MOPAC internal coordinates of N, CA, C and O (Angstrom, degrees):
PM7 1SCF
backbone

  N    0.0000 0     0.00 0     0.00 0    0    0    0
  C    1.4566 1     0.00 0     0.00 0    1    0    0
  C    1.5161 1   111.44 1     0.00 0    2    1    0
  O    1.2310 1   119.86 1   143.45 1    3    2    1
  N    1.3225 1   117.88 1   -36.55 1    3    2    1
  C    1.4642 1   120.21 1  -177.70 1    5    3    2
  C    1.5088 1   111.61 1   -52.34 1    6    5    3
  O    1.2310 1   120.59 1   129.11 1    7    6    5
  N    1.3291 1   116.47 1   -50.89 1    7    6    5
  C    1.4567 1   119.38 1  -178.34 1    9    7    6
  C    1.5211 1   111.53 1   -65.55 1   10    9    7
  O    1.2310 1   120.48 1   137.82 1   11   10    9
  N    1.3229 1   116.69 1   -42.18 1   11   10    9
  C    1.4653 1   120.29 1  -179.12 1   13   11   10
  C    1.5287 1   110.43 1   -65.61 1   14   13   11
  O    1.2310 1   120.36 1   134.11 1   15   14   13
  N    1.3317 1   116.91 1   -45.89 1   15   14   13
  C    1.4623 1   119.99 1   179.24 1   17   15   14
  C    1.5216 1   110.55 1   -63.67 1   18   17   15
  O    1.2310 1   120.08 1   134.98 1   19   18   17
  N    1.3162 1   117.46 1   -45.02 1   19   18   17
  C    1.4689 1   120.53 1   178.57 1   21   19   18
  C    1.5190 1   111.13 1   -58.92 1   22   21   19
  O    1.2310 1   120.46 1   135.67 1   23   22   21
  N    1.3169 1   116.72 1   -44.33 1   23   22   21
  C    1.4637 1   120.95 1  -179.88 1   25   23   22
  C    1.5202 1   111.26 1   -64.24 1   26   25   23
  O    1.2310 1   120.39 1   134.60 1   27   26   25
  N    1.3372 1   116.85 1   -45.40 1   27   26   25
  C    1.4701 1   120.68 1   178.59 1   29   27   26
  C    1.5216 1   111.27 1   -59.62 1   30   29   27
  O    1.2310 1   120.82 1   133.18 1   31   30   29
  N    1.3176 1   116.04 1   -46.82 1   31   30   29
  C    1.4684 1   120.08 1  -178.11 1   33   31   30
  C    1.5268 1   110.77 1   -67.00 1   34   33   31
  O    1.2310 1   120.36 1   137.68 1   35   34   33
  N    1.3109 1   116.91 1   -42.32 1   35   34   33
  C    1.4601 1   120.47 1   179.79 1   37   35   34
  C    1.5290 1   110.47 1   -62.13 1   38   37   35
  O    1.2310 1   120.52 1   135.49 1   39   38   37
  N    1.3237 1   116.61 1   -44.51 1   39   38   37
  C    1.4673 1   119.97 1   179.16 1   41   39   38
  C    1.5253 1   111.18 1   -63.29 1   42   41   39
  O    1.2310 1   120.75 1   133.55 1   43   42   41
  N    1.3150 1   116.17 1   -46.45 1   43   42   41
  C    1.4610 1   120.45 1  -177.71 1   45   43   42
  C    1.5286 1   112.14 1   -65.42 1   46   45   43
  O    1.2310 1   120.92 1   137.59 1   47   46   45
  N    1.3216 1   115.85 1   -42.41 1   47   46   45
  C    1.4678 1   120.55 1  -177.16 1   49   47   46
  C    1.5258 1   112.78 1   -89.65 1   50   49   47
  O    1.2310 1   120.98 1   179.27 1   51   50   49
  N    1.3244 1   115.73 1    -0.73 1   51   50   49
  C    1.4725 1   122.21 1   178.90 1   53   51   50
  C    1.5213 1   111.65 1    54.61 1   54   53   51
  O    1.2310 1   121.98 1  -125.58 1   55   54   53
  N    1.3196 1   113.82 1    54.42 1   55   54   53
  C    1.4604 1   120.17 1   177.47 1   57   55   54
  C    1.5187 1   108.39 1  -135.55 1   58   57   55
  O    1.2310 1   120.93 1   -15.81 1   59   58   57
  N    1.3066 1   115.83 1   164.19 1   59   58   57
  C    1.4475 1   121.06 1   177.09 1   61   59   58
  C    1.5236 1   109.23 1   -67.92 1   62   61   59
  O    1.2310 1   120.35 1   -40.04 1   63   62   61
  N    1.3177 1   116.94 1   139.96 1   63   62   61
  C    1.4676 1   119.86 1  -177.74 1   65   63   62
  C    1.5263 1   112.36 1   -62.52 1   66   65   63
  O    1.2310 1   120.12 1   158.09 1   67   66   65
  N    1.3215 1   117.38 1   -21.91 1   67   66   65
  C    1.4671 1   119.81 1   177.60 1   69   67   66
  C    1.5308 1   111.37 1   -68.99 1   70   69   67
  O    1.2310 1   120.00 1   162.44 1   71   70   69
  N    1.3255 1   117.60 1   -17.56 1   71   70   69
  C    1.4598 1   122.05 1   178.42 1   73   71   70
  C    1.5286 1   112.33 1   -85.47 1   74   73   71
  O    1.2310 1   120.69 1   168.90 1   75   74   73
  N    1.3134 1   116.29 1   -11.10 1   75   74   73
  C    1.4623 1   121.04 1  -179.45 1   77   75   74
  C    1.5227 1   108.56 1   -91.52 1   78   77   75
  O    1.2310 1   121.22 1   -68.51 1   79   78   77
  N    1.3268 1   115.27 1   111.49 1   79   78   77
  C    1.4594 1   121.42 1   178.25 1   81   79   78
  C    1.5212 1   108.35 1  -145.25 1   82   81   79
  O    1.2310 1   120.48 1    -5.06 1   83   82   81
  N    1.3178 1   116.69 1   174.94 1   83   82   81
  C    1.4659 1   120.76 1  -175.39 1   85   83   82
  C    1.5210 1   113.60 1   -60.48 1   86   85   83
  O    1.2310 1   119.93 1   157.14 1   87   86   85
  N    1.3086 1   117.74 1   -22.86 1   87   86   85
  C    1.4659 1   121.24 1  -178.36 1   89   87   86
  C    1.5302 1   113.19 1   -81.62 1   90   89   87
  O    1.2310 1   120.16 1   167.15 1   91   90   89
  N    1.3398 1   117.30 1   -12.85 1   91   90   89
  C    1.4679 1   120.52 1  -179.93 1   93   91   90
  C    1.5261 1   109.19 1   -67.74 1   94   93   91
  O    1.2310 1   121.02 1   -53.86 1   95   94   93
  N    1.3385 1   115.65 1   126.14 1   95   94   93
  C    1.4649 1   121.01 1   179.47 1   97   95   94
  C    1.5219 1   110.78 1  -124.69 1   98   97   95
  O    1.2310 1   121.36 1   -21.55 1   99   98   97
  N    1.2887 1   115.01 1   158.45 1   99   98   97
  C    1.4608 1   121.01 1   177.27 1  101   99   98
  C    1.5305 1   110.28 1   -62.77 1  102  101   99
  O    1.2310 1   120.10 1   138.85 1  103  102  101
  N    1.3129 1   117.42 1   -41.15 1  103  102  101
  C    1.4605 1   121.91 1  -176.74 1  105  103  102
  C    1.5258 1   112.72 1   -64.82 1  106  105  103
  O    1.2310 1   120.45 1   150.26 1  107  106  105
  N    1.3233 1   116.74 1   -29.74 1  107  106  105
  C    1.4647 1   120.29 1  -176.27 1  109  107  106
  C    1.5203 1   113.68 1   -96.89 1  110  109  107
  O    1.2310 1   120.18 1  -178.90 1  111  110  109
  N    1.3066 1   117.26 1     1.10 1  111  110  109
  C    1.4639 1   121.08 1  -177.62 1  113  111  110
  C    1.5253 1   110.34 1  -107.10 1  114  113  111
  O    1.2310 1   121.11 1   -48.04 1  115  114  113
  N    1.3089 1   115.49 1   131.96 1  115  114  113
  C    1.4688 1   120.18 1   177.74 1  117  115  114
  C    1.5281 1   112.15 1   -71.75 1  118  117  115
  O    1.2310 1   120.56 1   151.25 1  119  118  117
  N    1.3222 1   116.53 1   -28.75 1  119  118  117
  C    1.4637 1   119.75 1  -174.56 1  121  119  118
  C    1.5297 1   113.67 1   -97.67 1  122  121  119
  O    1.2310 1   119.90 1   164.52 1  123  122  121
  N    1.3253 1   117.79 1   -15.48 1  123  122  121
  C    1.4644 1   121.51 1  -179.43 1  125  123  122
  C    1.5271 1   108.56 1   -90.26 1  126  125  123
  O    1.2310 1   121.11 1   -98.92 1  127  126  125
  N    1.3307 1   115.49 1    81.08 1  127  126  125
  C    1.4606 1   121.36 1  -179.86 1  129  127  126
  C    1.5303 1   109.22 1  -101.22 1  130  129  127
  O    1.2310 1   120.34 1     6.07 1  131  130  129
  N    1.3096 1   116.96 1  -173.93 1  131  130  129
  C    1.4645 1   120.07 1  -175.65 1  133  131  130
  C    1.5334 1   112.60 1   -64.30 1  134  133  131
  O    1.2310 1   120.09 1   144.27 1  135  134  133
  N    1.3163 1   117.42 1   -35.73 1  135  134  133
  C    1.4638 1   120.51 1   177.67 1  137  135  134
  C    1.5262 1   110.41 1   -66.69 1  138  137  135
  O    1.2310 1   120.27 1   134.21 1  139  138  137
  N    1.3253 1   117.09 1   -45.79 1  139  138  137
  C    1.4639 1   121.26 1   178.15 1  141  139  138
  C    1.5262 1   110.22 1   -63.31 1  142  141  139
  O    1.2310 1   120.58 1   145.53 1  143  142  141
  N    1.3297 1   116.50 1   -34.47 1  143  142  141
  C    1.4595 1   120.14 1   179.12 1  145  143  142
  C    1.5269 1   110.22 1   -62.84 1  146  145  143
  O    1.2310 1   120.15 1   136.57 1  147  146  145
  N    1.3162 1   117.32 1   -43.43 1  147  146  145
  C    1.4627 1   119.83 1   178.95 1  149  147  146
  C    1.5284 1   110.85 1   -68.37 1  150  149  147
  O    1.2310 1   119.94 1   143.29 1  151  150  149
  N    1.3260 1   117.72 1   -36.71 1  151  150  149
  C    1.4672 1   120.40 1   174.44 1  153  151  150
  C    1.5226 1   110.15 1   -61.44 1  154  153  151
  O    1.2310 1   120.87 1   139.26 1  155  154  153
  N    1.3236 1   115.95 1   -40.74 1  155  154  153
  C    1.4617 1   121.47 1   178.39 1  157  155  154
  C    1.5259 1   110.45 1   -61.96 1  158  157  155
  O    1.2310 1   120.09 1   135.81 1  159  158  157
  N    1.3061 1   117.44 1   -44.19 1  159  158  157
  C    1.4653 1   121.66 1  -179.51 1  161  159  158
  C    1.5272 1   110.29 1   -60.21 1  162  161  159
  O    1.2310 1   120.35 1   132.14 1  163  162  161
  N    1.3200 1   116.94 1   -47.86 1  163  162  161
  C    1.4664 1   121.22 1   179.66 1  165  163  162
  C    1.5321 1   109.93 1   -61.90 1  166  165  163
  O    1.2310 1   120.25 1   137.08 1  167  166  165
  N    1.3121 1   117.12 1   -42.92 1  167  166  165
  C    1.4638 1   121.58 1   179.28 1  169  167  166
  C    1.5235 1   111.09 1   -62.39 1  170  169  167
  O    1.2310 1   120.26 1   134.20 1  171  170  169
  N    1.3206 1   117.11 1   -45.80 1  171  170  169
  C    1.4684 1   120.55 1   179.70 1  173  171  170
  C    1.5282 1   111.04 1   -62.83 1  174  173  171
  O    1.2310 1   120.37 1   137.28 1  175  174  173
  N    1.3320 1   116.89 1   -42.72 1  175  174  173
  C    1.4659 1   119.86 1   179.32 1  177  175  174
  C    1.5266 1   111.02 1   -62.46 1  178  177  175
  O    1.2310 1   120.41 1   138.93 1  179  178  177
  N    1.3233 1   116.82 1   -41.07 1  179  178  177
  C    1.4647 1   120.68 1   179.26 1  181  179  178
  C    1.5273 1   111.91 1   -69.22 1  182  181  179
  O    1.2310 1   120.53 1   130.76 1  183  182  181
  N    1.3211 1   116.58 1   -49.24 1  183  182  181
  C    1.4647 1   121.47 1  -174.51 1  185  183  182
  C    1.5240 1   113.37 1   -68.07 1  186  185  183
  O    1.2310 1   120.42 1   143.90 1  187  186  185
  N    1.3337 1   116.80 1   -36.10 1  187  186  185
  C    1.4567 1   120.27 1  -176.93 1  189  187  186
  C    1.5309 1   112.55 1  -104.48 1  190  189  187
  O    1.2310 1   120.33 1  -175.61 1  191  190  189
  N    1.3455 1   116.98 1     4.39 1  191  190  189
  C    1.4618 1   123.20 1   177.07 1  193  191  190
  C    1.5281 1   111.33 1    50.96 1  194  193  191
  O    1.2310 1   121.50 1  -120.07 1  195  194  193
  N    1.3281 1   114.73 1    59.93 1  195  194  193
  C    1.4583 1   120.26 1   179.57 1  197  195  194
  C    1.5119 1   109.78 1  -143.51 1  198  197  195
  O    1.2310 1   121.38 1   -12.16 1  199  198  197
  N    1.3329 1   114.97 1   167.84 1  199  198  197
  C    1.4618 1   121.05 1   176.62 1  201  199  198
  C    1.5256 1   107.92 1  -119.03 1  202  201  199
  O    1.2310 1   121.22 1   -52.69 1  203  202  201
  N    1.3215 1   115.26 1   127.31 1  203  202  201
  C    1.4600 1   121.10 1  -179.31 1  205  203  202
  C    1.5239 1   109.82 1   -98.56 1  206  205  203
  O    1.2310 1   120.98 1   -42.60 1  207  206  205
  N    1.3093 1   115.73 1   137.40 1  207  206  205
  C    1.4632 1   120.86 1   179.06 1  209  207  206
  C    1.5303 1   109.20 1   -80.44 1  210  209  207
  O    1.2310 1   120.08 1   -17.58 1  211  210  209
  N    1.3204 1   117.45 1   162.42 1  211  210  209
  C    1.4637 1   119.87 1   175.31 1  213  211  210
  C    1.5355 1   111.62 1   -55.33 1  214  213  211
  O    1.2310 1   120.24 1   141.59 1  215  214  213
  N    1.3269 1   117.15 1   -38.41 1  215  214  213
  C    1.4654 1   120.71 1   178.11 1  217  215  214
  C    1.5323 1   111.18 1   -63.36 1  218  217  215
  O    1.2310 1   120.59 1   137.29 1  219  218  217
  N    1.3523 1   116.48 1   -42.71 1  219  218  217
  C    1.4713 1   120.20 1   176.40 1  221  219  218
  C    1.5211 1   110.21 1   -57.82 1  222  221  219
  O    1.2310 1   121.01 1   132.14 1  223  222  221
  N    1.3123 1   115.68 1   -47.86 1  223  222  221
  C    1.4680 1   121.52 1  -175.96 1  225  223  222
  C    1.5246 1   110.59 1   -61.17 1  226  225  223
  O    1.2310 1   120.26 1   137.24 1  227  226  225
  N    1.3095 1   117.10 1   -42.76 1  227  226  225
  C    1.4667 1   121.10 1   179.27 1  229  227  226
  C    1.5195 1   111.22 1   -65.56 1  230  229  227
  O    1.2310 1   120.64 1   143.32 1  231  230  229
  N    1.3235 1   116.37 1   -36.68 1  231  230  229
  C    1.4674 1   120.20 1  -177.47 1  233  231  230
  C    1.5232 1   113.72 1   -77.85 1  234  233  231
  O    1.2310 1   119.45 1   165.47 1  235  234  233
  N    1.3087 1   118.66 1   -14.53 1  235  234  233
  C    1.4625 1   122.32 1  -173.78 1  237  235  234
  C    1.5317 1   111.63 1   -85.94 1  238  237  235
  O    1.2310 1   120.78 1  -118.54 1  239  238  237
  N    1.3069 1   116.12 1    61.46 1  239  238  237
  C    1.4616 1   121.16 1  -176.71 1  241  239  238
  C    1.5279 1   113.36 1  -101.98 1  242  241  239
  O    1.2310 1   120.26 1  -174.11 1  243  242  241
  N    1.3211 1   117.11 1     5.89 1  243  242  241
  C    1.4642 1   121.73 1   175.56 1  245  243  242
  C    1.5239 1   107.91 1  -148.39 1  246  245  243
  O    1.2310 1   120.95 1   -18.66 1  247  246  245
  N    1.3071 1   115.80 1   161.34 1  247  246  245
  C    1.4610 1   119.83 1   177.55 1  249  247  246
  C    1.5275 1   109.09 1   -61.18 1  250  249  247
  O    1.2310 1   120.40 1   138.72 1  251  250  249
  N    1.3106 1   116.83 1   -41.28 1  251  250  249
  C    1.4665 1   120.80 1   179.04 1  253  251  250
  C    1.5291 1   110.96 1   -59.33 1  254  253  251
  O    1.2310 1   120.25 1   134.95 1  255  254  253
  N    1.3181 1   117.12 1   -45.05 1  255  254  253
  C    1.4620 1   121.12 1   179.57 1  257  255  254
  C    1.5292 1   111.21 1   -65.08 1  258  257  255
  O    1.2310 1   120.38 1   142.88 1  259  258  257
  N    1.3202 1   116.88 1   -37.12 1  259  258  257
  C    1.4665 1   120.70 1   177.41 1  261  259  258
  C    1.5219 1   109.54 1   -62.41 1  262  261  259
  O    1.2310 1   120.49 1   133.18 1  263  262  261
  N    1.3399 1   116.66 1   -46.82 1  263  262  261
  C    1.4668 1   120.73 1   178.29 1  265  263  262
  C    1.5334 1   110.82 1   -57.79 1  266  265  263
  O    1.2310 1   120.44 1   137.04 1  267  266  265
  N    1.3322 1   116.76 1   -42.96 1  267  266  265
  C    1.4664 1   121.06 1  -179.09 1  269  267  266
  C    1.5235 1   111.32 1   -63.24 1  270  269  267
  O    1.2310 1   120.44 1   136.96 1  271  270  269
  N    1.3361 1   116.76 1   -43.04 1  271  270  269
  C    1.4706 1   120.12 1   178.58 1  273  271  270
  C    1.5136 1   109.83 1   -64.70 1  274  273  271
  O    1.2310 1   119.74 1   135.32 1  275  274  273
  N    1.3260 1   118.11 1   -44.68 1  275  274  273
  C    1.4589 1   121.10 1   179.84 1  277  275  274
  C    1.5210 1   111.21 1   -61.96 1  278  277  275
  O    1.2310 1   120.04 1   139.69 1  279  278  277
  N    1.3078 1   117.53 1   -40.31 1  279  278  277
  C    1.4623 1   121.15 1   178.23 1  281  279  278
  C    1.5265 1   111.29 1   -63.72 1  282  281  279
  O    1.2310 1   120.61 1   139.45 1  283  282  281
  N    1.3457 1   116.44 1   -40.55 1  283  282  281
  C    1.4748 1   119.66 1   176.15 1  285  283  282
  C    1.5149 1   112.23 1   -62.94 1  286  285  283
  O    1.2310 1   120.98 1   152.42 1  287  286  285
  N    1.3322 1   115.73 1   -27.58 1  287  286  285
  C    1.4716 1   120.81 1   179.48 1  289  287  286
  C    1.5226 1   111.92 1   -86.35 1  290  289  287
  O    1.2310 1   120.36 1  -176.17 1  291  290  289
  N    1.3332 1   116.92 1     3.83 1  291  290  289
  C    1.4630 1   120.66 1   177.56 1  293  291  290
  C    1.5069 1   115.22 1    93.55 1  294  293  291
  O    1.2310 1   120.01 1  -172.94 1  295  294  293
  N    1.3252 1   117.59 1     7.06 1  295  294  293
  C    1.4640 1   121.14 1   176.51 1  297  295  294
  C    1.5223 1   106.70 1   -90.24 1  298  297  295
  O    1.2310 1   120.93 1   -69.66 1  299  298  297
  N    1.3326 1   115.82 1   110.34 1  299  298  297
  C    1.4658 1   120.62 1  -175.33 1  301  299  298
  C    1.5272 1   110.68 1  -101.31 1  302  301  299
  O    1.2310 1   121.80 1   -23.25 1  303  302  301
  N    1.3465 1   114.16 1   156.75 1  303  302  301
  C    1.4747 1   120.64 1   175.53 1  305  303  302
  C    1.5062 1   110.14 1   -65.90 1  306  305  303
  O    1.2310 1   120.10 1   180.00 1  307  306  305

């Protein structure tokens, strides 16, 4: 999942995948705005074949938090 998530986020946010790490947050990124966040949610649901709850979506404000939500949904590293 690490590589797939990093690649998805890098493509969506138009950044090098080496810049995508657990410390990356929505608040600290110029390109990760609310529109990109919703694009990310749709992409994650499609790519990992899952449905995210409103609570999941609100909590997914960092790469680390995204990984934690995906792991709770059964997506393992």
